[in-house]
N, C-alpha and C positions, 0 to 999 in steps of 0.2 A: 443540598448533598455533597456534602467534605469529600474531598480525593482522598482520606485517609480510606476510603472501603475498599480503594485499591493497592494496597499495603498490608500484606503483600500479597502480591497473585492480581494486580490490574489490569493485566493482559489477557488474563484468563477469562474472568467473570462472568458470569451466567451462560450454564452449555447446552440448555436444551432446544431442539430443534423446536423453530416458530414458522407456524404457518405464514406470513406475510412477517414482514423487520422494515425497519428501517436504519439509515446510517448516514450521518455526515462527517463526510471532512474536512480538518480546519489546516488555512496556510495562510500566512499575515498579509496573499497578495490577491486568495478565491477563498470559496466556499462551496462547496456541493453537494448534496441530497438525495440521495436514491432511498425510492421507496418499494419494492415489489414481491415476490411468493412463484416458490416451484410449479410450473404447468401442472395440470392436474392430468393421471394418468399418467403418471412417470414417476423416477425415483429419484432421490435427490441423489444420488451418486449418478448416473445416467441421461435424468430430464435436464430438460430447458427451462428459460427466469423470463419474467415477464418483470418489464422492469419500466417506473418510472425516472427521467433525471431531471434533475434540473443543478447547475453550475453559472458562477457568477463572481464577476470579479469584482476584490475588497481594494477601497483606497486605504485599509488597516484596521487592526483589532476590531477599533471602534467603532466600527459601522459593521462588524460581524453581527447581532443581535435583529438589525431592523432587517440585514441582510437576507440572516435564514429564516427569519417573521414572511416576508417575502413568500422564502419557497415553502416554507410549511403551509402559508396558505396557497399558492401554484399546485402543489401535488395534493393538496388535499388531507392534509393528514396533520392533528391536533392533540396534545395531552398522551401522543404514544410514549413506551420507552425504545431508546435510539442508541445503537453504539458511536463509538464517535475515532475517526482516525485520527493520528495528528500528522501533521507536514513533520519528515523528518531535521528542518529547522529549529523544532520546540523541542526538541531532547535529544542526548549522545545515547548511540550504541557504541558497546565496547564486545571483543571478544577476549575474555580471560581465562584463564586454569581456575576450572574448578576447584574450590579447598574444597579440604578434607572434614567436613561439616554435616549434620544430617541435615535432608530438607528443609525442614521447618525452620533451620537456622543459618542458610545461605544466600539470603537476600542482605541481611542483615552484616555474612561474612566477606561478600564483594562488593560492599557499599566503602571500604576506606581500598579498597585495590582503584578502585575508580574514580579515587579524588583529585587525582592529574589532571583528567579529562574534560572535568568540567569548571564553569569560572563563578561557584559560589557556592558556600559550602554545604557540604553533601548532608548534613544533618537538616538543610532546610530539602530535603533532594526526596522524591518517591523514584523508586528503585522496583524494577522487578528483574527475570530473569529468564532465560530460556534453552534449550539447549542446542549444539552444534551436534549433528547425526555423529552417532559413532564411526560411522566410514569416513570422516572428511577428520576425524581427530587421533585417528591410528593410536598412537601408542601414551595420549593424554587426553581425560574429560575437561572438553573444555565446554564454556555456557557464555550466549550472549547475556548483556549487558544494557538496560534500557533506565537513563535517570531522567529525569522531568522535575521540572519544579513547583514545589505544592504549590504555592500562592497561583504560580501563573493554571497550574489545574483547576484551581476553587474559580478564577475567574472565568475560565472558559467555560464550566461548568453554570454557571451564571447567568452569562449572554445565553448560553442555550438553554436554559431553562425559561428565561425570559420570552422568546422566542416561541414556546407552545410546546417544549419535546421537555421529556424524562430523561436523563441523562442514566441509561441501564450499564454499560461496560465501555474502556477507551483504550485503543487500541494503537497499534504506531505499524505505516506504510507500509516498512521491508515488510510485516505478516501479515495484509494485507495481498500483497502485490503475491506471494506464495500462497494465498486461499485462491487468488487467479489461476493461477498456471496451477494448482492440483484438482481443479476443477474441469479447465480445459484441455489438462491432461495427466487425467488420472492412473495411467499408468506408470509402475515402480520403474521401469526402463529407461522411460523419456527422459531424459536432461535438459531443462529447458529455462534460457537465460532472457532474462525480461528488462527491455531499455525501455523509461519512462525521463523524459525532458521536458520541463516548463521552464519559464522567464528566470533565470538563476539562480534555476536548479535544477537537479538532474540526478538519479538512479540505477543502480544495474542489478538485480540479482538473478540469480543461480541459482534454482533448487531442482527436486526432482520427487514428483507426488507431493504430500503432504510436508516435506523436510527442506529446511532454508537453509542451505549447503553454504552460498555465499553472498554479501551482500556489503557494494561499495559505494559511498555517494562517487558522484562527476564532479569533478573541479572544472572548472574554468567557463560555465555554463552563458552564454551572453540572457543581458537582460531585453535585450532587443533585437530579434530574429530575423533580419537583415541579409540582403545577398554580399555585403562585405562583413558579414559578424559570421554567417557559415565558412568563408574560404578564410576564413582566419583559425575558423574552429574545428575545423572537420576533422583535422591529422590528430588532433588535441583528444578529442573525439574517439578515433578508431583507436590511438594507444592503450587510452585504459581501456576501452571493450577489447580489448582483444588481450590486457595483460590480464584482466578479471579472469575472461575463459582459457588464457593457458594456467591460472594458479588452480582456476579448478581442475583443468585437465590430469594437471602434472604435479604440483604440492599437494592436491588434495588425492593423487592416486584417482582421481575417476573418470569413469568413462567417457568419449564427447559428446559437445552437448551435441542435439539430435536439430534444436534450431531455436533460434534470437527471433523474440520479438518483438517490436518496438513503437513505441506511440510516445509522438511530441505532439506538442501545443503550438499555435502560430504556421500551423500550414508546413510544418516539416520536416513529418513524417514518409511521405512520399521521397525528399531530398536524401534522409538518412538512410531510409530500406534500397535504396538507388546505391549510394556510397559503398556503406556494409556488403552490398551484396556484390559489388564489383573489387572489394578488399581483402574479403572475410571467404573462404571456407566454409564456413556453417548456413546451414540453409536460411535466409531473413526472411520474415515477413510480418509485414505491417497487422498489427494490433485491432482494427475491423475484421480485417480477414479471418480471423481465430474466433472472435469473438460471434460471426455470422451462426457462427453454429449451432450456439444454446443460447441465446436470447434475443429473445424480441423486444425492445426499448421502443418507448414514447420517450421523446424528447422534447422536456418545456424550458423552451427559452428564445421570447417566454411563453409563446404559443406551443399549444400539444403537437405535435408530429412523429410519429413514428417510422422509425430509420427503416429505409430499402437500402438495406443494405450491399444490392447489385450496384446501384447508384448514388452512393453516398456525399456529403458533401465535406468539402472542407472546414466550414462551420462545425457542423456535427462531428467531425475528428474533432476537432480543439475541443469542442466540448465533452468529449468521448473520455481524449485522455488527462484532461481536468478532471473528471470526475471518477478516475479510475478507480483511486484507493476504498471511493466508499461504494463501488461495482465491489472489488473485495472485499472489504468490512462488512457489509450483505449477505456476500455468504457462507462469513463465519457463524452468521444466527440460525443461516435458511437451511442450511448441510455440514452440523458440529459431531456427526459422527463421519465425516470423512476425515474429520481433523482433529481426532479425538485423539490424537497422540504427541499433538504439538501445543503450542499457545497459542 
């Protein structure tokens, strides 16, 4: 199935509510698959979710199809539609002023505004846009612009289909994180920051309900999460988190953040939480603490085990942090009515 299916609008895709759904998160170092459904007896806005999760490392993208096939078999899913979430390394995300053109011409109008932000000709790019909230842009209408290579998308779609899934739609990590926050903190007066870090990669989002206000990539994240790396990186992390939260509150004129959630692989979550709690005035919470309110998760790595939120292990927390974008992407399928006004 060619990537042109999502041009324009590949971030949006099909938006009917699903009774059960599958989402796959792809990065160059890991692949995670989540299959789940909303719990019976609750509403999509307030109820919980039953999820089966598996995350595995990759030696490279050439191994993706085989690894994903193992996950599909482990979770007992095959030949069904899947929403795909791309890691930030696979696309660029820019914020530009919205051109004064009709909605149907917007993608082509921004194509030339972002050509300096990509390392390949923009005529080889798949592009889509979504709005920055009006409350953040003040006197100018701004849009986020997502750019990915068409040939890259086509290759990934082929691998996913080889593994036994049908690509239904494609999304990005920033919006998946927004979906998660909108589910855990649906109140429109709750400003929530989320920091997620994996090897060589980091992201900070600030969102309120279903609106994404700010997203920045954390630079300098080490490849090896050892004690020496943490000592060298912790102040760099603090500075970037502080600047992001300050920008949201001051430059965007928004109310103070109510909480900052942390998800990190390689058993760094506790030390990141402890450090940021000491250094920042914002309440800091580990992600597993927040997830326990809404999610019942069976982790397949490789044997199925139900997560006990009162006794979660480092191995389980690492797997959840790796799979987090897939969990957020799944929520796009299970509760689209709560995210209908956003991409």
